[in-house]
ROMARSE-631255 format. One line per 10 residues: number of its first residue (from 1); for each residue z, x negated, y of C-alpha. Coordinates in Angstrom, 1 decimal. Example, Ala and Ser with C-alpha at 12.3 -4.5 7.8 and 13.67 -1.06 7.14 Angstrom:
1) 7.8,-12.3,-4.5 ~ 7.1,-13.7,-1.1;
This chain:
1) -0.2,-43.6,86.0 ~ 0.1,-46.4,83.6 ~ 3.1,-45.3,81.4 ~ 4.8,-42.1,80.4 ~ 7.7,-41.4,78.1 ~ 8.7,-38.0,76.7 ~ 12.5,-37.9,76.1 ~ 13.7,-37.5,72.5 ~ 14.1,-34.0,71.2 ~ 17.6,-32.6,70.2;
11) 16.9,-32.8,66.4 ~ 19.3,-34.9,64.5 ~ 18.2,-38.4,63.5 ~ 16.8,-38.6,60.0 ~ 18.9,-39.2,57.0 ~ 18.2,-39.5,53.3 ~ 14.6,-39.1,52.1 ~ 11.7,-36.6,52.3 ~ 12.6,-34.9,49.0 ~ 16.2,-33.9,49.9;
21) 15.0,-30.7,51.8 ~ 13.4,-29.4,48.6 ~ 16.9,-29.4,47.0 ~ 18.6,-28.2,50.1 ~ 16.3,-25.3,50.7 ~ 16.6,-24.1,47.2 ~ 20.4,-24.1,47.4 ~ 20.4,-22.4,50.8 ~ 17.9,-19.7,50.0 ~ 16.5,-19.9,46.5;
31) 14.4,-16.7,46.7 ~ 12.6,-17.6,49.8 ~ 8.9,-17.8,49.4 ~ 8.1,-21.5,49.9 ~ 4.5,-21.9,48.8 ~ 1.5,-20.0,47.5 ~ -0.6,-21.4,44.8 ~ -3.6,-20.0,42.9 ~ -3.4,-19.0,39.3 ~ -6.1,-19.3,36.7;
41) -7.8,-16.1,37.9 ~ -8.0,-17.3,41.5 ~ -5.2,-15.0,42.7 ~ -2.5,-16.2,45.0 ~ 0.9,-16.4,43.4 ~ 4.2,-16.9,45.2 ~ 6.4,-19.9,44.5 ~ 10.0,-19.6,45.6 ~ 12.1,-22.5,47.0 ~ 14.1,-22.5,43.6;
51) 11.0,-22.6,41.5 ~ 9.5,-25.5,43.5 ~ 12.7,-27.4,43.3 ~ 12.7,-27.0,39.6 ~ 9.2,-28.1,39.2 ~ 9.8,-31.2,41.4 ~ 12.8,-32.0,39.3 ~ 11.1,-31.6,36.0 ~ 8.1,-33.8,37.2 ~ 10.4,-36.3,38.4;
61) 12.1,-36.5,35.0 ~ 8.7,-36.9,33.4 ~ 7.7,-39.7,35.7 ~ 10.9,-41.6,35.0 ~ 10.4,-41.1,31.2 ~ 6.9,-42.6,31.5 ~ 8.1,-45.7,33.3 ~ 7.7,-45.1,37.0 ~ 10.7,-46.7,38.8 ~ 12.2,-46.8,42.3;
71) 9.7,-48.7,44.6 ~ 6.8,-48.5,42.3 ~ 3.5,-47.6,43.9 ~ 1.6,-44.6,42.4 ~ -2.0,-43.6,43.4 ~ -3.0,-40.0,43.8 ~ -6.9,-39.3,43.9 ~ -7.6,-35.6,44.4 ~ -8.7,-32.9,46.6 ~ -6.2,-30.8,48.4;
81) -4.4,-28.7,45.9 ~ -0.8,-27.6,44.9 ~ -0.2,-30.4,42.4 ~ -0.7,-33.0,45.0 ~ 2.4,-31.7,46.9 ~ 4.2,-31.4,43.8 ~ 3.6,-35.0,42.9 ~ 4.4,-36.2,46.3 ~ 7.8,-34.7,46.4 ~ 8.6,-35.8,42.7;
91) 7.6,-39.3,43.5 ~ 9.6,-39.3,46.7 ~ 12.5,-37.9,44.7 ~ 12.7,-41.0,42.6 ~ 11.9,-43.4,45.4 ~ 8.4,-44.3,44.3 ~ 5.7,-44.9,47.0 ~ 2.5,-42.8,47.0 ~ -1.0,-44.3,47.7 ~ -3.3,-41.7,48.5;
101) -7.0,-42.1,47.6 ~ -9.8,-39.9,48.9 ~ -11.5,-38.0,46.2 ~ -14.8,-39.2,47.3 ~ -13.9,-43.0,47.2 ~ -16.3,-45.2,45.4 ~ -15.2,-47.4,42.5 ~ -15.0,-50.5,44.7 ~ -13.0,-48.6,47.4 ~ -10.7,-47.5,44.6;
111) -10.5,-51.0,43.2 ~ -9.5,-52.5,46.7 ~ -6.7,-49.9,47.3 ~ -5.2,-50.0,43.9 ~ -5.4,-53.8,43.8 ~ -4.1,-54.4,47.2 ~ -1.1,-51.9,46.7 ~ -0.4,-53.3,43.2 ~ -0.5,-49.7,41.9 ~ 1.3,-49.3,38.4;
121) 0.2,-45.7,37.8 ~ -2.4,-43.3,39.1 ~ -2.9,-39.4,39.1 ~ -6.6,-38.3,39.3 ~ -7.9,-34.7,39.5 ~ -10.6,-34.7,36.9 ~ -12.8,-36.7,34.5 ~ -15.1,-38.0,37.1 ~ -12.2,-39.6,39.0 ~ -10.9,-41.0,35.7;
131) -14.3,-42.4,35.0 ~ -14.5,-44.1,38.5 ~ -11.3,-45.9,38.1 ~ -12.2,-46.8,34.4 ~ -15.3,-48.7,35.8 ~ -12.8,-51.1,37.5 ~ -9.6,-50.8,35.4 ~ -10.4,-54.4,33.8 ~ -9.6,-55.8,37.3 ~ -6.4,-53.9,37.6;
141) -4.0,-55.6,35.3 ~ -0.9,-53.8,36.9 ~ -2.3,-50.3,36.4 ~ -0.5,-49.1,33.3 ~ -0.6,-45.3,33.4 ~ -3.4,-42.7,34.2 ~ -2.8,-39.0,34.3 ~ -5.5,-36.4,34.9 ~ -4.5,-33.0,36.5 ~ -7.3,-31.0,34.8;
151) -6.2,-32.2,31.5 ~ -2.6,-30.9,31.6 ~ -0.9,-33.9,33.4 ~ 1.8,-31.8,34.8 ~ 2.9,-30.1,31.6 ~ 2.6,-33.5,29.8 ~ 5.0,-34.9,32.1 ~ 7.3,-31.9,32.1 ~ 7.6,-32.4,28.2 ~ 8.1,-36.2,28.4;
161) 11.1,-35.7,30.7 ~ 12.8,-32.8,29.1 ~ 15.5,-35.0,27.7 ~ 16.5,-36.6,30.9 ~ 19.7,-35.4,32.6 ~ 19.5,-34.1,36.3 ~ 21.9,-36.6,37.4 ~ 19.6,-39.5,36.7 ~ 17.0,-38.0,39.0 ~ 19.6,-37.3,41.8;
171) 20.9,-40.9,41.6 ~ 17.4,-42.1,42.4 ~ 17.0,-39.6,45.3 ~ 20.4,-40.5,46.8 ~ 19.2,-44.1,47.0 ~ 16.4,-43.2,49.4 ~ 17.0,-43.9,52.9 ~ 14.9,-43.4,56.1 ~ 14.0,-47.0,55.9 ~ 12.5,-46.7,52.4;
181) 8.7,-46.8,52.0 ~ 7.3,-43.3,51.5 ~ 3.5,-44.1,51.4 ~ 0.9,-46.6,51.9 ~ -2.2,-44.9,53.5 ~ -5.4,-46.9,53.7 ~ -7.3,-46.6,56.9 ~ -10.7,-45.1,56.5 ~ -12.3,-48.1,57.9 ~ -15.3,-47.4,60.3;
191) -15.6,-51.3,60.1 ~ -14.4,-53.8,57.6 ~ -12.0,-53.3,54.6 ~ -9.5,-50.6,54.8 ~ -5.9,-51.7,55.6 ~ -2.8,-50.2,54.0 ~ -0.5,-48.6,56.6 ~ 3.1,-48.7,55.4 ~ 4.9,-45.5,56.4 ~ 8.6,-44.9,55.8;
201) 10.5,-41.7,55.0 ~ 12.0,-42.0,58.6 ~ 8.5,-42.2,60.1 ~ 7.5,-38.8,58.4 ~ 10.9,-37.2,59.1 ~ 10.9,-38.2,62.7 ~ 7.3,-36.9,63.2 ~ 7.7,-33.7,61.5 ~ 11.1,-32.7,62.8 ~ 9.9,-33.6,66.4;
211) 6.8,-31.5,66.1 ~ 8.6,-28.5,64.6 ~ 11.2,-28.6,67.3 ~ 8.9,-29.0,70.2 ~ 6.2,-26.6,68.9 ~ 8.5,-23.7,67.9 ~ 5.9,-21.1,68.7 ~ 3.7,-22.5,66.0 ~ 6.2,-23.3,63.2 ~ 8.9,-20.7,63.6;
221) 8.7,-17.2,61.9 ~ 9.1,-14.1,63.8 ~ 10.9,-11.0,62.4 ~ 8.5,-9.3,60.0 ~ 5.9,-12.0,60.6 ~ 6.7,-15.1,58.5 ~ 5.2,-18.4,59.5 ~ 2.5,-19.4,57.0 ~ -0.2,-22.2,57.0 ~ -3.3,-22.9,54.7;
231) -4.0,-26.6,54.4 ~ -7.6,-27.6,54.0 ~ -7.4,-31.1,55.4 ~ -7.6,-33.9,52.8 ~ -4.0,-34.9,51.8 ~ -5.3,-38.4,51.6 ~ -5.4,-38.3,55.4 ~ -2.3,-38.8,57.5 ~ -2.8,-35.5,59.4 ~ -3.0,-33.5,56.2;
241) 0.1,-35.3,54.9 ~ 2.1,-34.7,58.1 ~ 1.2,-30.8,57.8 ~ 2.5,-30.9,54.2 ~ 5.8,-32.5,55.2 ~ 6.3,-30.2,58.3 ~ 5.6,-27.1,56.3 ~ 8.1,-28.0,53.7 ~ 10.7,-29.2,56.1 ~ 10.1,-26.3,58.6;
251) 10.4,-23.5,55.8 ~ 6.8,-22.3,56.4 ~ 4.8,-20.7,53.6 ~ 2.4,-23.3,52.5 ~ -1.0,-23.1,50.6 ~ -3.7,-25.3,49.7 ~ -7.5,-25.0,49.9 ~ -9.6,-27.8,48.5 ~ -13.1,-26.7,49.8 ~ -14.0,-26.9,53.5;
261) -17.3,-24.9,53.3 ~ -17.2,-21.4,54.8 ~ -18.0,-19.6,51.4 ~ -14.7,-20.8,49.9 ~ -12.5,-21.2,53.0 ~ -13.0,-17.9,54.7 ~ -12.0,-15.6,51.7 ~ -8.8,-17.8,51.3 ~ -8.0,-17.5,54.9 ~ -8.3,-13.7,54.6;
271) -6.3,-13.6,51.4 ~ -3.5,-16.0,52.4 ~ -3.3,-14.9,56.0 ~ -1.7,-17.9,57.8 ~ -0.2,-17.6,61.1 ~ -1.5,-21.2,62.2 ~ -3.7,-23.8,61.0 ~ -4.1,-27.4,61.6 ~ -7.7,-28.8,61.7 ~ -10.2,-31.0,63.3;
281) -12.4,-29.7,66.0 ~ -15.4,-29.5,63.7 ~ -13.7,-26.5,62.0 ~ -13.3,-24.5,65.2 ~ -16.9,-25.4,66.1 ~ -18.0,-24.0,62.8 ~ -16.0,-20.8,63.3 ~ -17.3,-20.3,66.8 ~ -20.9,-21.1,65.9 ~ -20.7,-18.6,62.9;
291) -19.5,-15.8,65.2 ~ -22.3,-16.5,67.6 ~ -24.9,-16.4,64.8 ~ -23.5,-13.3,63.5 ~ -23.8,-11.7,67.0 ~ -27.4,-12.9,67.4 ~ -28.4,-11.4,64.0 ~ -27.0,-8.1,64.9 ~ -28.8,-8.1,68.4 ~ -25.6,-8.5,70.3;
301) -26.3,-12.0,71.7 ~ -25.9,-10.9,75.3 ~ -22.5,-9.1,74.8 ~ -21.2,-12.1,72.7 ~ -22.0,-14.6,75.5 ~ -20.3,-12.3,78.1 ~ -17.4,-12.1,75.8 ~ -17.2,-16.0,75.7 ~ -17.4,-16.2,79.4 ~ -14.7,-13.7,79.9;
311) -12.4,-15.4,77.4 ~ -13.0,-18.8,79.0 ~ -12.3,-17.4,82.5 ~ -9.2,-15.6,81.3 ~ -7.7,-18.6,79.7 ~ -8.6,-20.9,82.6 ~ -6.8,-18.5,84.9 ~ -3.7,-18.5,82.7 ~ -3.8,-22.3,82.7 ~ -4.0,-22.4,86.5;
321) -1.1,-20.1,86.8 ~ 0.9,-22.2,84.5 ~ 0.3,-25.2,86.8 ~ 1.1,-23.3,90.0 ~ -2.5,-23.4,91.4 ~ -3.6,-19.8,90.8 ~ -2.2,-16.2,90.6 ~ -3.4,-15.6,86.9 ~ -6.1,-13.2,85.7 ~ -7.2,-10.6,88.1;
331) -6.8,-6.9,87.2 ~ -10.6,-6.7,86.8 ~ -10.6,-9.8,84.5 ~ -7.7,-8.4,82.4 ~ -9.6,-5.1,81.9 ~ -12.7,-7.0,80.8 ~ -10.6,-9.2,78.6 ~ -9.0,-6.2,76.9 ~ -12.2,-4.6,76.2 ~ -13.8,-7.7,74.5;
341) -10.6,-8.3,72.6 ~ -11.4,-5.1,70.6 ~ -15.1,-5.7,70.4 ~ -15.2,-9.5,69.8 ~ -12.0,-11.5,69.9 ~ -10.2,-9.3,67.2 ~ -13.3,-10.0,64.8 ~ -12.9,-13.8,65.5 ~ -9.3,-13.7,64.5 ~ -10.1,-11.4,61.5;
351) -12.5,-14.1,60.1 ~ -9.5,-16.5,60.2 ~ -7.3,-14.2,58.4 ~ -6.2,-11.7,61.0 ~ -2.6,-13.2,61.8 ~ -3.6,-16.6,63.4 ~ -2.2,-17.0,66.9 ~ -1.8,-20.9,67.1 ~ -3.5,-23.9,65.8 ~ -3.3,-27.7,66.3;
361) -6.3,-29.9,66.5 ~ -6.7,-33.6,66.1 ~ -9.0,-36.3,64.7 ~ -11.4,-36.2,67.5 ~ -11.8,-34.7,71.0 ~ -12.4,-31.1,71.5 ~ -14.6,-29.7,74.2 ~ -12.5,-28.1,77.0 ~ -14.7,-25.0,77.0 ~ -14.3,-24.5,73.2;
371) -10.4,-24.7,73.6 ~ -10.5,-22.2,76.4 ~ -12.6,-19.8,74.5 ~ -10.1,-19.8,71.5 ~ -7.1,-19.4,73.8 ~ -8.9,-16.4,75.6 ~ -9.7,-14.9,72.1 ~ -5.9,-15.1,71.2 ~ -5.7,-18.3,69.2 ~ -3.8,-21.1,71.3;
381) -5.0,-24.4,70.1 ~ -2.9,-27.4,70.9 ~ -5.0,-30.5,71.0 ~ -3.3,-33.8,70.1 ~ -4.0,-37.4,69.4 ~ -2.7,-39.9,66.9 ~ -3.6,-42.5,64.2 ~ -2.5,-43.1,60.6 ~ -0.3,-46.0,62.2 ~ 1.5,-43.4,64.3;
391) 2.1,-41.0,61.3 ~ -0.3,-38.5,62.9 ~ 0.4,-37.0,66.3 ~ 1.5,-39.3,69.1 ~ 0.6,-36.9,71.8 ~ -0.1,-33.2,72.0 ~ -0.4,-30.5,74.5 ~ 3.1,-28.7,75.0 ~ 3.2,-24.9,74.4 ~ 4.1,-23.9,78.0;
401) 1.6,-26.2,79.9 ~ -1.5,-26.9,78.0 ~ -4.1,-28.9,79.9 ~ -7.4,-28.3,78.0 ~ -9.7,-31.3,77.8 ~ -6.9,-33.6,77.3 ~ -4.8,-34.6,74.4 ~ -1.6,-33.7,76.0 ~ 1.6,-35.6,76.7 ~ 3.5,-38.1,74.4;
411) 5.5,-36.0,71.9 ~ 9.3,-36.3,72.3 ~ 10.6,-39.9,71.7 ~ 7.2,-41.4,72.2 ~ 6.0,-43.6,75.2 ~ 2.2,-44.0,76.1 ~ 1.3,-47.2,78.0 ~ -2.1,-47.9,79.3 ~ -2.7,-51.7,79.1 ~ -4.6,-53.7,81.8;
421) -7.9,-53.3,79.8 ~ -7.5,-49.6,79.4 ~ -6.3,-49.6,75.9 ~ -3.7,-47.0,74.8 ~ -0.4,-48.5,73.5 ~ 2.3,-46.4,71.8 ~ 6.0,-46.8,71.0 ~ 8.2,-44.4,69.0 ~ 10.1,-43.7,65.8 ~ 6.8,-42.5,64.3;
431) 5.1,-46.0,64.6 ~ 4.4,-47.7,61.3 ~ 6.0,-50.9,59.8 ~ 2.7,-52.8,59.6 ~ -0.1,-53.3,57.3 ~ 0.5,-54.2,53.6 ~ -0.1,-57.8,52.6 ~ -1.9,-58.4,56.0 ~ 0.5,-60.0,58.5 ~ -2.4,-61.2,60.6;
441) -3.7,-57.7,61.2 ~ -0.1,-56.5,61.8 ~ 0.5,-59.2,64.5 ~ -2.8,-58.0,66.1 ~ -1.8,-54.4,66.2 ~ 2.1,-54.5,66.8 ~ 3.4,-56.2,69.9 ~ 7.2,-56.1,70.2 ~ 7.3,-52.5,68.9 ~ 4.1,-51.4,70.7;
451) 1.3,-50.2,68.7 ~ -2.1,-51.3,70.2 ~ -4.4,-48.4,69.1 ~ -7.8,-49.8,69.9 ~ -8.5,-46.5,71.9 ~ -9.3,-46.4,75.6 ~ -7.7,-43.9,77.7 ~ -6.1,-42.7,81.0 ~ -2.8,-41.0,81.9 ~ -3.0,-38.4,84.7;
461) -0.2,-37.8,87.3 ~ 1.7,-35.6,84.8 ~ 1.5,-37.9,81.8 ~ -1.5,-36.2,80.0 ~ -3.6,-38.5,78.1 ~ -7.5,-38.4,77.9 ~ -9.2,-40.6,75.4 ~ -12.3,-42.2,76.8 ~ -13.6,-44.2,73.9 ~ -12.9,-47.0,71.4;
471) -12.7,-50.7,72.5 ~ -15.0,-51.7,69.7 ~ -17.5,-49.0,70.3 ~ -18.3,-49.8,74.0 ~ -22.0,-50.6,74.3 ~ -23.3,-53.1,76.7 ~ -26.9,-52.8,77.6 ~ -29.1,-56.0,78.3 ~ -28.6,-55.1,81.9 ~ -24.9,-55.6,81.6;
481) -23.9,-51.9,81.9 ~ -20.8,-50.8,79.8 ~ -21.2,-47.4,78.2 ~ -18.6,-45.4,76.3 ~ -20.6,-43.6,73.7 ~ -18.1,-40.9,72.7 ~ -18.4,-38.6,75.9 ~ -22.3,-38.5,75.5 ~ -22.1,-37.8,71.7 ~ -19.6,-35.1,72.1;
491) -21.6,-33.3,74.8 ~ -24.7,-33.4,72.8 ~ -22.9,-32.1,69.7 ~ -21.9,-29.1,71.7 ~ -25.4,-27.7,71.2 ~ -25.2,-25.2,68.2 ~ -28.2,-26.7,66.6 ~ -26.9,-30.3,66.6 ~ -24.6,-31.6,63.8 ~ -24.2,-35.2,64.7;
501) -25.2,-37.6,67.4 ~ -25.0,-41.4,67.6 ~ -25.7,-43.3,70.8 ~ -27.2,-46.7,70.6 ~ -28.2,-49.3,73.1 ~ -26.1,-52.5,72.6 ~ -28.1,-55.4,74.0 ~ -31.0,-53.0,74.7 ~ -32.6,-52.1,77.8 ~ -31.3,-48.5,77.9;
511) -29.3,-46.0,76.1 ~ -30.9,-43.8,73.3 ~ -29.7,-41.5,70.6 ~ -30.2,-40.5,67.0 ~ -29.4,-36.7,66.4 ~ -29.0,-34.7,63.0 ~ -29.2,-31.0,62.8 ~ -26.8,-28.2,61.6 ~ -29.0,-26.8,58.9 ~ -27.3,-23.4,58.8;
521) -27.8,-23.0,62.5 ~ -31.4,-24.2,62.3 ~ -32.1,-21.6,59.5 ~ -30.8,-18.9,61.7 ~ -32.7,-20.2,64.7 ~ -36.0,-20.1,62.7 ~ -35.1,-16.6,61.4 ~ -34.5,-15.2,64.8 ~ -37.9,-16.6,66.0 ~ -39.8,-15.5,63.0;
531) -40.8,-19.1,62.3 ~ -41.8,-20.0,58.8 ~ -39.5,-22.4,57.1 ~ -41.0,-25.9,57.6 ~ -40.5,-29.2,55.5 ~ -37.9,-31.5,56.9 ~ -40.6,-33.7,58.4 ~ -42.2,-30.8,60.1 ~ -38.9,-29.4,61.4 ~ -38.1,-32.7,63.2;
541) -41.3,-32.6,65.0 ~ -41.2,-28.9,66.1 ~ -41.7,-28.8,69.9 ~ -39.4,-25.9,70.3 ~ -36.7,-27.7,68.4 ~ -37.2,-30.7,70.3 ~ -36.9,-28.8,73.6 ~ -33.6,-27.4,72.5 ~ -32.2,-30.9,71.6 ~ -33.5,-32.2,74.9;
551) -31.5,-29.6,76.6 ~ -28.3,-30.9,74.9 ~ -29.3,-34.4,75.9 ~ -29.8,-33.4,79.6 ~ -26.4,-31.7,79.6 ~ -24.7,-34.8,78.3 ~ -26.5,-36.9,80.9 ~ -24.9,-34.9,83.8 ~ -21.6,-36.5,82.8 ~ -22.7,-40.1,83.5;
561) -24.5,-42.3,85.9 ~ -28.3,-42.7,85.4 ~ -27.7,-46.2,84.1 ~ -25.4,-44.7,81.3 ~ -27.7,-41.8,80.5 ~ -29.6,-41.2,77.2 ~ -33.3,-42.1,78.0 ~ -34.8,-41.0,74.6 ~ -33.7,-39.6,71.3 ~ -34.9,-39.0,67.8;
571) -34.1,-36.1,65.5 ~ -33.5,-37.1,62.0 ~ -34.3,-35.0,58.9 ~ -31.1,-35.7,57.1 ~ -27.5,-35.7,58.2 ~ -25.1,-38.7,58.0 ~ -22.9,-38.3,55.0 ~ -20.0,-39.9,53.4 ~ -21.9,-40.2,50.1 ~ -24.4,-42.5,51.8;
581) -21.8,-44.7,53.3 ~ -22.5,-43.4,56.8 ~ -19.2,-41.4,57.5 ~ -15.6,-42.2,56.8 ~ -13.7,-39.7,54.7 ~ -12.3,-38.3,58.0 ~ -15.9,-37.7,59.1 ~ -16.0,-40.4,61.7 ~ -19.3,-42.2,62.2 ~ -19.8,-45.8,60.6;
591) -21.9,-47.1,63.5 ~ -23.0,-50.3,62.0 ~ -23.9,-48.7,58.7 ~ -25.9,-45.9,60.5 ~ -27.8,-48.4,62.8 ~ -28.6,-50.5,59.6 ~ -29.7,-47.5,57.4 ~ -31.9,-46.3,60.4 ~ -33.0,-49.6,61.9 ~ -36.7,-48.5,61.9;
601) -35.9,-45.4,63.7 ~ -33.8,-47.3,66.3 ~ -36.5,-49.9,66.9 ~ -38.9,-47.0,67.4 ~ -36.8,-45.8,70.3 ~ -37.4,-49.0,72.1 ~ -41.1,-49.5,71.7 ~ -43.3,-49.2,74.8;
C-alpha cells in the first residue's frame, strides 16, 4: 500500500487558543484536582482547576507588567517541572510565543536559538543556566529580561502584575486564534544547525483533541479511578509538550518529574500513582531489565523468564484474535498467565505505581517482543510515530487492534503516503507551518501541504506503518550494498548488557559496529558471576563479556542478508553522552560526531 488516510475524528474544530481551557475548566468544576506539584518538603500537593487558573492569571499579569507583549517570543530553559507548565499557559494566555530550550544546551546552542528566534525575554531554572546565557548575552541585543525560577521568579512576577485588571489579560487571550503561533521548537539536530519549527495553537489543539478522542481508554477516567499521568519527558521536546497540552485539555491529573534515573523516578511513580505514562522505549527497557536483574539476584531467573514467555504468548494470542486469525489464549495459557500475574506481573506494575494500565511510546522503535511482554503483564503500550514538524504523533496503534512491531495507523485526520523512494510523507492539521527564518529548508520539507519526513517506511495492507530507517542514515558499502543501520542497532540493543550501538560501514568493505555497555546491568552481571570489578579497559576485553555481546550481534545478523551483516565490533569503555556532543537531547545518535570522536576505533575495525 502506498497511501492510507484515517478519517477525521468527531471532535469539534479548534477555536480560540490553548489557554482557554484553563479558564473554562475552572469555571465548570473549580474544585477538580487538575495537577499535582511537590512542595518544599518533597511531598505531593494537589492543585485544583481554580487554583491553577488563578496562578496562570496572576503570572500573565506579571508578564504584561514586565513588558511581554502579544507575539513576543520568550524562551524557557528548564527541566520538566510545574513552573514550566505554569509559564506555558500564562504566556499563551497573553498571546506570546514560547521557545523551549533544553536544560543541557551549550552556550552556543542557546545563542543560536535565542538569536534566530529574536527572543525578548527568557526564563531559566537556576544560576548555571543564567550563567550559560550570560556568556552570550552581548550577542543578543533583543534579550531584555531574564528570570530565574530558583530565585523566586514566579512570586516576583505575581507582585509585579498585582495592579493589572483581569480584563486586560482576557483581552489578550481573546485575540488568540488557532492560527496564532504557540511555540517555536528547535529540532535537536543530529546533523547541522537546529531549525525552528513554527507550531500554532491549532496544531496542538488538533493533535491533543484527536489523541484524547481516539485513545479514550488511556485518557478518560473511570469511576473511582481518576486518570493521571506523571510527565518525565523533557518539556523542551514536542512529545513532552503534547502530553502537557493533552493532560490539561483532557482533564487528566498531571504531575512533573525532572529526573529520569530510577532512584528518583520510581518513588515518584509510586507516590503519584499514574494510570498511564508516555515515554520512549528506553524507559520500558529500563523497567524490564531492572525486573529481570531483581529476579536473577533473588535466584528466580528461571521463573522470571518463564513468566516473560507466557506474557508474550498471551499477548500474541490476544492480538491474533483481534485480527481474526486465532481463537485467543487457550485455557492452559490463561491459567499460567493468571498464576504469573500474581507472582511477577503485579510486581512489575507495582514498580510503576500500581495503577498503570496503559502507556504510549514514541521517539524510536520498540522491539515487538518487549511490547508483547508489557501487554501480557497488564500494561498496554500504544506505539506511535511523529516528528516535531507533525506536533508529535502522526501515527499510533489504535486501542482495539494493536499490531506490535509497527507504529500503527495514521491518527484521525492524517494521511500517510510512501513516496517512490520509500520516504514517509504526512498530511494533516497537526503539520507545522514551516521553519522560522528558513524558507529554503521549508521548501525542501513541505510540498503542497505534504511533510517529507526524511524517514523511510512501508505501509501494510491495513495501513499500519513500519519505519525502516532514515534516508540520510543509509550506509552504502564500497561494494555498493545499501544498509539501513537502525534494524541492526535496535536488535543489538535488545541485549540487557548493551546500552548503545552504532553501525558503521559507509564506503567500507563491510559493516561493523561500536557498542557501549549498560553499567548497571554489567555490575549485576559481574556480581552474579562472582567476578572482581575490573577497570574499564579490562572490562571491554573480558572474553565472557565479549561472548555476550557477540550473541547480540549474531541475533541482529539473523534479520539481514550476509552482505548487510555486522562482521566485527568493538566494545567501548564509555557511553555516548549528550555532554560530549554525541547524542541529541532526545537521545538520538549523532552519527558523524561519534565517528569523528572514535575515528581510531573505527579504523581499527577495518585493519587486516
